[in-house]
C-alpha angles and dihedrals in degrees: 000000000000097000095098123152119253094257090050092053089048092054092047091047093051091051091046093052091047094047098043092040093051092047092048091051090051091050093047089050090049093055103034108052108129122219127208091241144001133265122229118244108208144147109286118241122243093262092047090052093047093242125159111265096030112139122205109232118241112274094019129114124206126201130187124208149134117275123226116228095257135135096293086068097225120136138177122009112005137170126215119199119196112202130182095274106003145044128219126194119192136177142088110340132175129219118272096241092053094049093048093048090049092052095045094050096049092040097052093044089053092048091055091060091076098058090043090055091048090050089053091052099046094043098035087223115145091204091072088054089054089051091051092049091047092051091050093049093048091048091050090045092053090048096047095041093052093045091052097047096040099082092048092052091048093048093062090056097078136110114230090325095316116121124205115266128210109215126191138160116277088230091063093064114109140180100012112195138176112212126354097023092085091093099053119128101045106318091097087074100037093050097037098131095061104019092105091055092049090046088058092051091046095052110124093349112063117081113197135177145156120254136151125273127212091274095057094255123132108238136177122252118196124180131178104220099193098237136042089236093058090044093054093046095049093043091049092053093048096043091047092051092047091054094041092243139053109302146166125244122229111269115218 
């Protein structure tokens, strides 16, 4: 299995460097986008947490949805409140180190599939194909396992029913999309094997946008809003605030 000729190892090495390098660049881009300001991480109000007795302030709009596992690190059931001059997103959220480790592990495992496939082709050895399939299965397992456990972990990190909320100025919202835009910022590479399937599910329902987090990084938010009507309304509010006037989000 490992007794390849020199030229075969060179071909495999070139593909490995390209695949792992490209994946690493995508992950670095995902975690290093700088925002012009910082969001505020605070205790969510009763209405932001969806608690009984919460009253929506005058002039505000509140939307419920399911968050995609993107850079903002929310997962499961979330609530986004759009106020006159600010936006707050609250719900289960995991620590930064855990999210980044999860993305790096699944991303690098996926990147190693390409050189294993090339090794199978140049050596005509079926064992390399088994290695490639095993790497793909493990990568998908890490991805699915983390995605499934994430909401439960976030749900234990609350204070008497109040989640944490990430609050940022409405003017800081950028690149509002409905549909495919949920994977912008690097995830389009990391989640390549099943991005098309998620794009199909997101069509007309998922509202996504860039906004700052509490560390001053620009991260992607993506929320499934249940119905196309809610998606259009939320995207319109966010796109209008980002442009400083009523606007229309990009439809994908």
